[in-house]
C-alpha positions in Angstrom: -4.4 -14.3 23.6 -6.8 -12.1 25.6 -6.2 -8.9 23.8 -3.6 -7.9 21.2 -3.0 -4.5 19.5 -1.3 -4.5 16.1 -0.2 -2.0 13.5 -1.0 -2.3 9.8 1.4 0.0 7.9 0.6 1.7 4.5 2.2 -0.2 1.6 3.7 2.1 -1.0 4.6 0.8 -4.5 7.7 2.7 -5.4 7.6 1.0 -8.7 5.0 -1.2 -10.4 5.8 -2.9 -13.7 3.1 -5.0 -15.3 5.1 -7.7 -17.1 2.4 -10.1 -18.3 -1.2 -11.4 -18.2 -1.9 -15.0 -17.4 -4.7 -17.1 -19.0 -6.4 -17.3 -15.6 -6.8 -13.5 -15.5 -4.0 -12.7 -13.1 -1.4 -10.1 -14.0 2.3 -10.6 -13.5 4.0 -7.8 -11.6 7.5 -6.6 -10.7 7.2 -4.0 -7.9 9.5 -2.4 -5.3 7.5 -1.9 -2.1 8.2 0.2 1.0 6.2 0.5 4.2 5.3 3.8 5.9 5.2 4.8 9.5 1.4 5.6 9.1 -1.3 3.0 9.0 -4.3 1.3 10.5 -4.5 -0.2 14.0 -6.3 -3.3 15.1 -7.3 -4.4 18.6 -8.1 -8.2 18.8 -10.1 -9.6 21.6 -11.1 -13.3 22.1 -14.8 -13.9 22.0 -17.3 -16.7 21.2 -18.2 -15.2 17.8 -16.4 -13.2 15.2 -17.3 -9.5 15.0 -15.8 -6.4 13.5 -16.2 -2.7 14.4 -14.6 0.2 12.4 -13.7 3.6 13.7 -11.3 6.4 12.8 -10.8 9.0 10.2 -11.7 6.8 7.2 -14.3 4.5 8.9 -17.1 5.6 6.6 -17.9 3.1 3.9 -15.7 0.3 5.3 -17.7 -3.0 5.6 -18.1 -4.6 9.0 -19.0 -8.1 7.8 -17.6 -11.0 5.8 -16.9 -8.7 2.8 -14.1 -7.1 4.7 -10.7 -8.8 4.0 -9.7 -8.8 7.7 -12.9 -10.7 8.6 -12.1 -13.3 5.8 -8.6 -13.7 7.2 -9.8 -14.4 10.7 -12.5 -16.8 9.4 -9.9 -18.6 7.3 -7.8 -19.6 10.3 -10.8 -20.3 12.5 -10.3 -17.5 15.0 -13.3 -16.0 16.8 -13.2 -12.7 18.5 -13.8 -9.0 18.1 -11.7 -7.0 15.7 -11.7 -3.3 16.5 -10.3 -1.6 13.4 -9.1 2.0 13.7 -9.0 3.1 10.0 -6.3 5.7 9.6 -5.7 5.0 5.9 -8.1 5.9 3.0 -9.5 2.9 1.3 -9.5 2.2 -2.4 -6.3 4.2 -2.4 -3.5 2.0 -3.7 -1.7 1.7 -0.4 -2.8 -1.8 0.6 -5.0 -0.8 3.6 -7.2 -3.9 3.5 -4.3 -6.2 2.7 -2.2 -4.8 5.4 -5.0 -5.2 7.9 -5.5 -8.8 7.0 -1.7 -9.4 7.1 -1.4 -7.8 10.5 -4.2 -10.0 11.9 -2.6 -13.1 10.5 0.8 -12.2 11.8 -0.6 -11.6 15.3 -2.6 -14.8 15.3 0.4 -16.9 14.1 2.5 -15.4 16.9 -0.1 -16.8 19.3 0.2 -20.3 17.8 -2.6 -20.4 15.3 -1.7 -22.2 12.1 -1.6 -20.0 9.0 -1.1 -22.1 5.8 1.6 -20.8 3.4 -1.1 -20.6 0.7 -3.5 -18.4 2.6 -2.0 -15.0 2.3 -1.9 -15.1 -1.5 -5.4 -16.6 -1.6 -6.7 -13.5 0.2 -5.0 -11.1 -2.2 -1.8 -10.3 -4.2 -0.6 -7.7 -1.7 -1.2 -9.8 1.5 2.1 -11.8 1.3 4.3 -8.7 1.0 2.3 -7.0 3.8 3.0 -10.0 6.1 6.7 -9.2 5.6 6.1 -5.5 6.2 9.7 -4.6 5.2 11.0 -3.1 1.9 10.7 -5.9 -0.6 10.6 -6.7 -4.3 7.4 -8.6 -5.2 7.1 -10.5 -8.4 4.8 -13.0 -10.2 1.3 -12.6 -8.9 2.5 -11.5 -5.5 4.0 -14.8 -4.3 7.7 -14.1 -5.0 9.0 -11.8 -2.2 12.6 -10.8 -1.9 13.8 -8.3 0.8 15.3 -5.1 -0.6 17.8 -2.8 1.0 16.5 0.7 0.9 17.6 3.9 2.8 15.0 5.5 5.0 13.0 7.6 2.6 11.3 10.9 3.6 8.0 10.9 1.7 4.8 12.9 1.4 1.7 10.8 0.8 -1.3 12.6 -0.8 -4.8 11.3 -1.6 -7.4 13.5 -3.2 -10.3 11.7 -1.6 -11.2 9.5 -4.6 -11.5 5.7 -4.3 -10.3 4.1 -7.5 -11.5 0.5 -8.1 -8.5 -1.7 -9.0 -10.6 -3.6 -11.6 -11.4 -0.5 -13.5 -7.7 0.5 -13.7 -6.6 -2.9 -15.0 -9.5 -2.8 -17.5 -8.2 0.5 -18.8 -4.6 -0.8 -19.1 -3.6 -0.8 -22.8 -0.2 -2.7 -22.6 0.1 -5.7 -20.3 3.5 -7.0 -21.4 6.1 -4.5 -20.2 9.7 -4.7 -19.3 10.5 -5.7 -15.7 12.9 -3.8 -13.4 16.6 -4.5 -13.8 17.6 -7.9 -12.5 19.6 -6.4 -9.6 18.4 -3.6 -7.4 21.5 -1.5 -6.5 22.6 -0.7 -3.0 21.7 3.0 -2.8 24.0 5.7 -1.4 21.3 7.8 0.3 17.9 9.2 -0.6 18.9 11.2 -3.7 20.6 8.1 -5.3 17.6 6.0 -4.6 15.2 8.6 -6.0 17.3 8.9 -9.2 17.1 5.2 -9.8 13.4 5.1 -9.0 12.8 7.9 -11.5 14.0 5.6 -14.3 11.4 3.0 -13.3 7.6 3.1 -13.8 4.2 2.5 -12.5 2.5 1.0 -15.5 -1.0 1.5 -14.0 -0.5 5.3 -13.6 -1.9 6.4 -17.0 -4.7 3.9 -16.8 -5.7 5.2 -13.3 -5.6 8.8 -14.6 -8.0 7.8 -17.4 -10.4 6.5 -14.6 -9.7 9.4 -12.1 -8.2 12.5 -13.8 -7.7 14.2 -10.5 -4.6 11.9 -10.0 -2.8 14.0 -12.7 -3.4 17.1 -10.6 -2.0 15.4 -7.5 1.1 14.3 -9.3 1.6 17.8 -10.8 1.3 19.5 -7.5 3.6 17.1 -5.8 6.2 17.4 -8.5 6.1 21.2 -8.1 6.8 21.2 -4.4 10.1 22.5 -3.3 12.9 19.9 -3.2 10.8 17.1 -4.6 13.1 14.4 -5.9 10.5 12.4 -7.8 6.7 11.9 -7.7 4.6 8.8 -8.7 1.3 7.1 -8.0 1.2 4.1 -5.7 -0.4 0.8 -6.7 -3.6 1.3 -8.7 -4.2 4.8 -7.2 -5.3 7.2 -6.1 -2.6 7.9 -3.5 0.5 9.5 -4.9 3.8 10.2 -3.3 6.9 12.3 -3.6 10.4 11.7 -2.1 12.4 14.5 -0.5 16.0 14.8 0.8 14.9 15.3 4.4 11.8 15.0 6.6 12.0 18.8 7.0 11.5 19.2 3.3 8.7 16.6 3.3 6.9 18.5 6.1 7.3 21.8 4.2 5.8 20.2 1.1 2.9 18.9 3.2 2.2 22.4 4.4 2.3 23.6 0.7 -0.1 21.0 -0.5 -2.3 21.1 2.6 -2.8 24.9 2.4 -3.9 24.7 -1.3 -6.0 21.5 -0.8 -7.3 21.3 2.7 -9.7 18.5 1.8 -6.9 16.2 0.6 -5.3 13.6 2.9 -1.7 14.8 3.1 0.9 13.0 5.4 4.6 13.4 5.6 6.2 10.2 6.9 9.1 7.8 6.3 9.3 4.7 4.2 11.5 1.7 5.2 
C-alpha cells in the first residue's frame, strides 16, 4: 500500500439495552446499530514512523498521539505510516467516531495483507467489532456478539448540541444495570414506519443517565420529537447525539431546516441509515 483513503461512518445505536454488569466491570448490552452516510475520512500513507494529523470541522481537541484510538490500532498491528484524519463527526458524541476510525484503519490494513487478530477489535473497544462490519447489526454481550440485521433504509436527522459526554460518567449515573433485552427475534420490517413503530417500543437505557449528566440532551430530544413528520426520537449510545426517523429524506431535510434555524450552533445533519 502506498496510499489508501477510507471512510469511517457514524454508528447510530437505534436501541441500547443494558442487560447486566459483569464482575470485571464490563456492562452487557443488547443494541441494534445502523451506519450513516456521514462520517470521518482517513488517508493512510506508508512511512518509516507512525504519525497522525487531524483536520476538519471537529479537529479541535482530538489527540494526535498514542491516546487516539486510531493510533493504538495502527500500533497494535505494527503498521507505520502517516494517518491524515479528516474529522467530520463530533467526538464524545455517542456515534462511535473513534471506534469507527480505528475499525476503518484495521479493515484497510487487513485488505492489504496485514494480520489483524480476531481479539484485537474488542481489545480496542466495545464498538470496534461492530464498526468493522459497518452494516446494520445487533451487538450483544460486551460487543463481541455481532449478528447482521435486515433494516430498511432509514431517513434520519442527527443532532448534536456541541456537548461532549464522557461515557464513564453516564454509566456511573446509571441506576439500573439489569434490564430486559430486546425480543429474541428482530422482525423483517415493512418499510420505515413499521421499523420506527417497533423501535419506539425499545429503549436506550443510558438516555436518562446521560440527561442527568448533560441536561441539554432533553432539549434536543424534545425539539426533534416536535419536528414535522418525526416518527420517533432517541439518543444514540451514551450521548450526546440524538436522532429522529422520518418517512422520507425530504421530511428529514425539512426537519434539519427547522432545527438548524432555531439552533444554528448545533450540528444538524439529515442522512440515511443502513
